[in-house]
C-alpha positions as CSV (number, residue, x, y, z in Angstrom):
1,M,-39.4,-7.0,-11.4
2,S,-41.7,-4.0,-11.0
3,L,-42.2,-0.3,-10.3
4,A,-41.3,1.9,-7.4
5,I,-42.7,5.3,-6.8
6,L,-41.0,7.8,-4.5
7,Y,-43.5,10.6,-3.6
8,S,-43.7,13.8,-1.6
9,A,-47.3,14.8,-1.3
10,D,-46.9,17.6,1.2
11,P,-44.8,20.8,1.3
12,F,-43.1,19.5,4.5
13,P,-40.6,18.0,4.7
14,S,-38.9,19.0,1.4
15,P,-37.1,16.2,-0.4
16,A,-34.1,18.4,-0.4
17,T,-33.9,18.4,3.4
18,R,-30.6,16.9,4.6
19,L,-30.3,14.4,7.4
20,A,-26.8,13.0,8.3
21,G,-25.4,14.5,5.2
22,Q,-27.9,13.1,2.7
23,T,-31.1,14.5,1.3
24,L,-34.4,12.7,1.9
25,F,-34.6,12.3,-1.9
26,T,-31.3,10.5,-2.0
27,R,-32.2,8.2,0.9
28,A,-35.5,7.2,-0.7
29,L,-33.8,6.6,-4.0
30,Q,-31.2,4.4,-2.5
31,A,-33.8,2.3,-0.7
32,A,-35.7,1.8,-4.0
33,R,-32.7,1.2,-6.3
34,G,-31.1,-1.2,-3.8
35,A,-34.1,-3.5,-3.9
36,D,-33.3,-6.3,-6.4
37,S,-36.9,-6.6,-7.6
38,V,-37.3,-2.9,-8.6
39,R,-37.0,-2.3,-12.3
40,R,-38.1,1.3,-12.7
41,V,-38.3,4.3,-10.3
42,L,-40.7,7.2,-10.7
43,V,-40.3,10.3,-8.5
44,A,-43.7,12.0,-7.9
45,V,-43.6,15.6,-6.8
46,A,-46.2,18.4,-6.9
47,D,-43.5,21.0,-7.5
48,R,-40.1,20.0,-9.1
49,S,-38.4,22.9,-7.2
50,S,-38.8,21.0,-4.0
51,L,-36.2,18.5,-5.2
52,P,-32.5,19.0,-4.4
53,S,-30.3,20.6,-7.1
54,P,-28.3,19.2,-8.7
55,L,-30.1,15.8,-8.6
56,T,-27.9,12.8,-7.9
57,G,-28.7,9.2,-8.8
58,E,-31.5,7.9,-11.1
59,G,-35.2,8.2,-11.3
60,E,-37.8,9.7,-13.7
61,I,-39.1,13.0,-12.2
62,I,-42.8,13.5,-12.8
63,E,-44.1,16.9,-11.8
64,T,-47.9,16.9,-11.6
65,G,-49.2,19.6,-9.3
66,R,-51.6,18.4,-6.6
67,R,-55.3,19.3,-7.1
68,P,-57.3,20.5,-4.1
69,E,-58.9,17.7,-2.2
70,E,-57.2,15.1,-4.4
71,S,-56.3,11.9,-2.5
72,V,-52.7,10.7,-2.5
73,D,-53.6,7.6,-4.5
74,S,-55.5,9.5,-7.2
75,W,-52.6,11.9,-7.5
76,L,-50.2,9.0,-7.8
77,R,-52.3,7.3,-10.4
78,R,-52.2,10.5,-12.4
79,T,-48.5,10.4,-12.0
80,V,-48.3,6.9,-13.5
81,D,-50.5,8.0,-16.4
82,L,-48.3,11.1,-17.1
83,A,-45.2,8.8,-17.1
84,G,-46.8,6.6,-19.7
85,V,-46.7,3.5,-17.6
86,T,-49.0,0.8,-19.0
87,P,-50.4,-1.9,-16.8
88,A,-48.0,-4.4,-18.4
89,E,-45.1,-2.2,-17.8
90,A,-46.1,-1.7,-14.1
91,G,-45.5,-5.3,-13.5
92,E,-47.1,-7.4,-10.7
93,W,-46.8,-4.9,-8.0
94,I,-46.0,-1.2,-7.2
95,A,-44.0,0.0,-4.2
96,F,-44.7,3.4,-2.7
97,L,-42.0,5.0,-0.7
98,S,-42.5,8.3,1.2
99,M,-39.6,10.6,0.8
100,G,-40.4,11.8,4.4
101,A,-39.3,8.4,5.8
102,P,-35.5,8.5,5.8
103,G,-35.2,5.3,7.9
104,L,-36.5,3.0,5.1
105,E,-34.0,0.5,3.7
106,S,-33.9,-1.7,0.6
107,G,-34.5,-4.8,2.7
108,D,-37.9,-3.4,3.8
109,V,-39.0,-3.2,0.2
110,E,-37.9,-6.8,-0.4
111,K,-39.7,-8.1,2.7
112,A,-42.9,-6.3,1.7
113,V,-42.7,-7.8,-1.8
114,A,-42.1,-11.3,-0.4
115,Q,-45.1,-11.0,2.0
116,L,-47.3,-9.9,-0.9
117,G,-46.4,-13.1,-2.8
118,E,-46.6,-15.4,0.2
119,D,-50.0,-14.2,1.4
120,R,-51.6,-13.5,-1.9
121,A,-52.8,-10.2,-0.5
122,E,-53.6,-7.0,-2.3
123,L,-51.6,-4.6,-0.1
124,V,-48.7,-4.8,2.3
125,T,-48.3,-1.7,4.5
126,A,-45.5,-0.7,6.9
127,V,-46.5,-0.5,10.6
128,A,-44.7,0.0,13.9
129,A,-45.7,-1.9,17.0
130,L,-47.3,0.1,19.8
131,R,-45.6,-0.7,23.1
132,E,-47.5,1.9,25.1
133,T,-50.8,1.2,27.0
134,V,-53.5,2.0,24.5
135,R,-57.0,3.1,25.5
136,R,-60.2,3.0,23.5
137,S,-62.5,6.0,23.1
138,D,-64.6,4.8,26.1
139,G,-61.5,4.9,28.3
140,S,-61.0,1.2,28.6
141,P,-57.6,-0.2,27.9
142,A,-57.0,-2.5,25.0
143,A,-57.1,-6.2,25.9
144,A,-54.0,-7.5,27.6
145,G,-51.6,-9.0,25.1
146,E,-53.5,-7.7,22.2
147,P,-50.9,-6.7,19.5
148,L,-51.5,-3.2,18.2
149,F,-49.8,-1.5,15.4
150,R,-49.5,2.1,14.0
151,E,-49.6,2.5,10.2
152,T,-46.8,4.9,9.4
153,G,-47.3,5.7,5.8
154,A,-43.6,5.1,5.1
155,L,-44.0,2.2,2.7
156,R,-46.8,0.4,0.9
157,V,-46.6,-2.3,-1.8
158,A,-49.8,-3.0,-3.8
159,R,-50.8,-5.3,-6.5
160,A,-50.5,-3.2,-9.6
161,A,-53.7,-4.4,-11.4
162,G,-55.9,-3.7,-8.4
163,W,-54.3,-0.4,-7.5
164,L,-54.4,1.0,-11.0
165,A,-58.1,0.1,-11.3
166,G,-58.8,1.9,-8.0
167,K,-59.8,-1.2,-6.2
168,E,-60.9,-0.7,-2.5
169,V,-58.7,-3.0,-0.3
170,G,-60.3,-4.4,2.8
171,P,-58.6,-5.5,6.0
172,E,-58.7,-9.2,5.0
173,E,-56.6,-8.3,1.9
174,T,-54.1,-6.3,3.8
175,V,-50.8,-7.6,5.3
176,L,-48.8,-5.7,7.9
177,L,-45.1,-5.3,7.6
178,E,-43.6,-4.5,11.0
179,I,-40.6,-2.1,10.8
180,P,-38.7,-1.0,14.0
181,A,-40.4,2.1,15.2
182,A,-37.3,4.3,15.0
183,R,-37.0,3.6,11.3
184,A,-40.7,3.4,10.4
185,N,-41.5,7.0,11.2
186,V,-42.5,9.6,8.6
187,I,-41.3,13.2,9.4
188,R,-44.4,15.4,9.9
189,C,-43.2,18.3,12.0
190,P,-39.8,20.2,12.6
191,E,-39.4,18.3,15.9
192,D,-39.2,15.0,14.0
193,L,-36.1,16.2,12.2
194,A,-33.9,16.1,15.2
195,V,-35.1,12.6,16.2
196,M,-34.6,11.2,12.6
197,E,-31.2,12.9,12.4
198,G,-30.0,10.6,15.2
199,V,-31.6,7.6,13.6
200,C,-30.0,8.3,10.2
201,R,-26.6,8.7,11.8
202,R,-26.8,5.4,13.5
203,L,-28.0,3.7,10.3
204,Q,-25.2,5.4,8.3
205,N,-22.5,4.3,10.7
206,A,-23.8,0.7,10.8
207,G,-23.7,0.6,7.0
208,K,-20.2,2.0,6.9
209,R,-18.9,-0.5,9.5
210,A,-20.3,-3.3,7.3
211,L,-18.3,-2.1,4.4
212,L,-15.0,-2.4,6.3
213,P,-13.0,-5.6,6.1
214,K,-14.4,-8.1,8.6
215,K,-11.2,-7.7,10.6
216,P,-9.0,-4.8,9.4
217,T,-5.3,-5.5,9.8
218,G,-3.6,-2.2,8.7
219,L,-4.4,1.5,8.1
220,V,-2.7,3.8,5.6
221,F,-3.2,7.6,5.5
222,D,-2.5,10.4,3.1
223,F,-1.6,13.6,4.9
224,D,-2.7,16.8,3.1
225,G,-6.4,17.0,2.9
226,V,-6.8,14.2,5.4
227,F,-4.9,15.4,8.5
228,T,-5.6,18.9,7.3
229,D,-8.3,20.8,5.5
230,N,-5.9,21.0,2.5
231,G,-5.1,24.6,3.4
232,V,-1.7,26.1,4.4
233,I,-0.6,29.2,6.2
234,V,2.6,30.8,5.0
235,N,4.3,33.6,7.0
236,Q,6.6,36.4,5.7
237,E,9.6,34.1,6.1
238,G,8.0,31.4,3.9
239,V,7.4,29.1,6.9
240,E,4.4,26.9,6.4
241,S,1.9,25.8,9.1
242,V,-1.3,23.8,9.0
243,A,-4.3,23.2,11.3
244,C,-5.0,19.7,12.5
245,S,-7.9,18.3,14.6
246,R,-7.3,17.3,18.2
247,G,-10.2,14.9,17.8
248,D,-8.2,13.1,15.1
249,G,-5.2,12.9,17.5
250,M,-7.5,11.2,20.0
251,G,-8.5,8.8,17.3
252,F,-4.9,7.7,16.8
253,D,-4.5,7.3,20.6
254,L,-7.4,4.8,20.5
255,L,-6.2,3.1,17.3
256,R,-2.7,2.5,18.8
257,K,-4.3,0.4,21.6
258,T,-5.6,-2.0,18.9
259,G,-2.1,-2.8,17.8
260,L,-2.9,-2.2,14.1
261,P,0.1,-1.2,12.0
262,M,-0.3,2.4,10.6
263,I,1.6,4.5,8.2
264,V,1.3,8.0,6.6
265,L,2.3,8.3,2.9
266,S,2.6,11.9,1.8
267,K,3.5,13.5,-1.6
268,E,4.8,16.8,0.0
269,P,8.2,16.8,1.7
270,N,7.3,19.1,4.6
271,P,8.7,19.4,8.1
272,V,5.1,19.9,9.3
273,V,4.2,16.4,8.2
274,A,7.2,14.9,10.0
275,A,6.5,16.9,13.2
276,R,2.8,15.9,13.3
277,C,3.6,12.2,12.7
278,R,6.3,12.3,15.4
279,K,3.9,13.7,17.9
280,L,1.3,11.0,17.0
281,K,4.0,8.3,17.0
282,L,3.2,7.4,13.4
283,E,5.5,5.9,10.8
284,C,5.7,8.4,7.9
285,V,7.2,8.4,4.4
286,Q,7.0,11.7,2.5
287,G,8.2,13.4,-0.6
288,L,6.7,10.6,-2.8
289,N,5.9,11.1,-6.4
290,T,4.1,7.8,-6.4
291,K,3.0,6.0,-3.2
292,I,2.1,2.6,-4.6
293,G,5.6,1.0,-4.3
294,H,5.9,2.1,-0.6
295,L,2.4,0.8,0.1
296,R,3.2,-2.6,-1.3
297,D,6.5,-2.8,0.5
298,W,4.8,-1.8,3.8
299,M,2.1,-4.4,3.4
300,E,4.7,-7.1,2.6
301,R,6.9,-6.1,5.5
302,H,3.9,-6.5,7.9
303,G,2.6,-9.6,6.3
304,L,-0.7,-8.0,5.4
305,R,-3.3,-9.2,2.9
306,K,-4.4,-6.2,0.8
307,E,-8.0,-7.2,1.2
308,E,-7.8,-6.4,4.9
309,V,-6.0,-3.0,4.5
310,V,-7.8,0.4,4.8
311,Y,-6.5,3.4,2.9
312,L,-7.8,7.0,3.6
313,G,-7.2,9.6,0.9
314,N,-8.7,12.7,-0.7
315,D,-7.3,13.4,-4.1
316,V,-6.2,12.0,-7.5
317,N,-2.7,11.1,-6.3
318,D,-4.4,8.6,-3.9
319,L,-6.3,6.7,-6.6
320,E,-3.6,4.1,-7.3
321,C,-3.3,3.2,-3.7
322,M,-7.1,3.2,-3.2
323,A,-7.3,0.6,-6.0
324,E,-4.6,-1.5,-4.4
325,V,-6.3,-2.1,-1.0
326,G,-9.5,-3.9,0.0
327,C,-11.1,-0.9,1.6
328,P,-10.5,2.5,0.0
329,V,-11.9,5.4,2.1
330,A,-12.4,9.1,1.2
331,V,-12.9,12.1,3.4
332,G,-16.2,13.9,2.9
333,D,-14.8,16.8,0.9
334,A,-12.5,14.6,-1.3
335,H,-12.0,15.2,-5.1
336,P,-14.9,13.7,-7.1
337,K,-12.6,11.0,-8.5
338,A,-11.5,9.9,-5.0
339,L,-15.1,9.9,-3.9
340,A,-16.0,7.6,-6.9
341,A,-13.1,5.3,-6.0
342,A,-14.0,5.0,-2.4
343,R,-15.8,2.0,-0.8
344,I,-16.6,4.3,2.1
345,V,-17.1,8.1,2.1
346,L,-16.8,9.7,5.5
347,E,-19.2,12.4,6.6
348,N,-16.5,14.5,8.1
349,H,-14.0,16.5,6.0
350,G,-10.2,16.4,6.0
351,G,-8.8,18.1,9.1
352,K,-12.3,18.3,10.6
353,G,-12.7,14.9,12.3
354,A,-12.5,12.5,9.3
355,I,-9.7,10.4,10.9
356,R,-11.6,10.2,14.2
357,E,-14.7,9.1,12.4
358,L,-12.8,6.3,10.7
359,A,-11.1,5.4,13.9
360,D,-14.4,4.9,15.6
361,L,-15.7,2.7,12.7
362,V,-12.6,0.6,12.7
363,I,-12.6,0.1,16.5
364,D,-16.3,-0.9,16.4
365,R,-15.6,-3.3,13.6
366,L,-12.8,-5.0,15.5
367,E,-15.0,-5.3,18.6
368,Q,-17.7,-7.0,16.4
369,A,-15.1,-9.4,15.1
370,G,-14.0,-10.3,18.6
């Protein structure tokens, strides 16, 4: 077990920058904390104001300032000194994760640590393979078949003793860790943001799909705050109306083709709920003070194992049902207690495409399962 340092050495990009709904700080922190071999996480920043507020997750924030002409390694060694980390506390190795590399994953850290042990090297550094034709300074192409790599700066893992002592590491003591080019990139200019936004969305969706049951067998939905944005329009006669997403409606059209049983369980007895569900050809039970009994009856009626059922909710009255099924899901703007109870938190908000997002994930998961 050892130390990980998340760092942001340059003003751009700010660790508070959001990609696919998460800050760069949060993404780097998840990659570090998700590695089994990481015991302690330091966050090195020249200026604490560059971090998102409020901070989420864990990590010791070390604000150091960055001296003119100071190398990144010298600055990070100063960070370790300020944090009071002794060589013994640093452990065998130290991992350095750039907060400008949102494609990093915990598995990358684990692979780098494993390579460091296997090869008895001093340093493992992340690289991306160059697939393009590369020419030398004299204009000649690189030798045919010669593997070439680009050091990205996204991740390094160094032996703690040598790094803390400022040891110069030669090529013979360096091992390359190849990471797919799309994930290995460090953001260096505004144009990179749009590219990495797409990469992060793909990674995020793949991660959410993996959290679904291997083969979902039933879907259960709350109504208010899921089909809608939790708002209501009341006219002078007291008639209520709500806004729903046509994209969500298309999601149900696609889900019906899978043959999965679906039901809406709603606390509010409202004609709007019944009308929307009739249009979408959904079974609906409303006016429920507690939903758990109807959920259990429905699962038993369809012969469903609760481990394979997905429940989408948004508020505290969904918590009991969320705890009953194998895969509780919350819309992106759900109540904090619902977010905490969810296995999957959707990017989209209630009434703003959350159901369509879940539909796409479920359909992809079913296709994977065959």
